N, C-alpha and C positions, 0 to 999 in steps of 0.2 A: 304744394305737392300736386303733381299732374296725374290725373286718373284717365284711363282709356282702356280699350279692349286689350287683353293679354294674348289673344289668339294670334299666332304667327301666320296661319293659313288664311288667305284671302278668297281663293276660288280653286276649282279643280275641273278638269275635263279629260275624257278618254280620247285616245287617238291610236293610230296604227303606225309602228315604226316602218322604215323602208324595207326591212326584212320580213314584214308581215306579222311581227310579234305585237300583241296588244301592250299598251302603255298608258300611264296616267300622268298628266302634268299637273303640278300643284304650285300655284302662284303664292309666293311667300311675301309677307309684308316687307317692303323695301324694294320690291321689283324682281328679285331672283325667282327662278322657276326650278323646282325639283321634279325630275322625271323618274318615275318608277316603272321598271319592267320586271318580268319574272327573273331575269338574270343580271340586272345591273341597276345602279343608282347613279344619277348624274345631276349636277347642279349647274345651271346656266345663269348668266348675268341678266338675261331677259328672254322673253318668248321668241324674239326674232332669231336669237343665237341657236335655237334648237335645230333649225333646218340648215345651218351653215355647214357646207361640206368640208370646209377647212378647219372647223372646230373653234373658230374665233368665238369667244364668249363662254367657252366651257370653263368653269371654275374648278370642278373636281368630278371625278369619275371613279367608281369602284365596281369591280366585277364580282358578281355573286356566284360564280361557278363553283367556289369552294363550299358553298352551303346549298341546302335543297332549295329549288326555285320558289319564289314568292307566289302565292295563290292569288287569283283574281276571279271576279264574277262579273260578267258583262263588261270586261275591260277595266273595272274598278279594283284597285288594290287597297285603297283606303276605305275603312269602314266607319271611322269616327276621328275627330280631332279636337284637341283643347290645348291652348297655349303651345308649348313645344312638343306635344305628344301626338303621334299619328298612329291610330290603331289600324292594323292590316288584317286581311282575311287569314284564318287559321291561327288566331291568337298572337301572332307576331306583332311587333310594334317598332316604330322609329322614335327616337328621342332627338330633338334638335337642341343642341347646346351652343354656346358661343364659339366652341372650337371644332365641333364635328356633328355629323348626323350619325347616330348609332343604331344598328339593327339588333334587336333582342328577340328571343323565341317566346318570352312571356313577360308579364308584369313583374313578377317576383324578381327575375334576373335584372330587369331594368331598374327596379327600385334599389336593389343592392349593387348595381353597376358591376355585374359579373356575367361571365359567359357571353360576352359581346360576339355577335356572329359576323358583323361587318362594320366598317367605319368609313364614312366619307368625310375626309379631313377638310376643314374650312379655313385652315391657316396656311 
């Protein structure tokens, strides 16, 4: 049996999008990068793909305009992380599963897999 860390998150950093909006990039094990902003979630094949104006390397993108904007503090959206769980400011959270990254308003909804607010498909 192979033992190792179960955390999917390797590192994170804040940056500013070209439109001036704060964002946070989160490096995931395996090399992909999740970008969180107040109004969108995007997954890229690697860090270099984030700045590509043609969108090469963009794996998935979901617009959050249908839900209230994600809160941030000093550019950070993530407050904590463990395995495939990412806690966000304002009690919201992301769950990373093999098929999607899901946004929920609170832990109870996430545990019961109900009232999903947004989904970033990985398939």
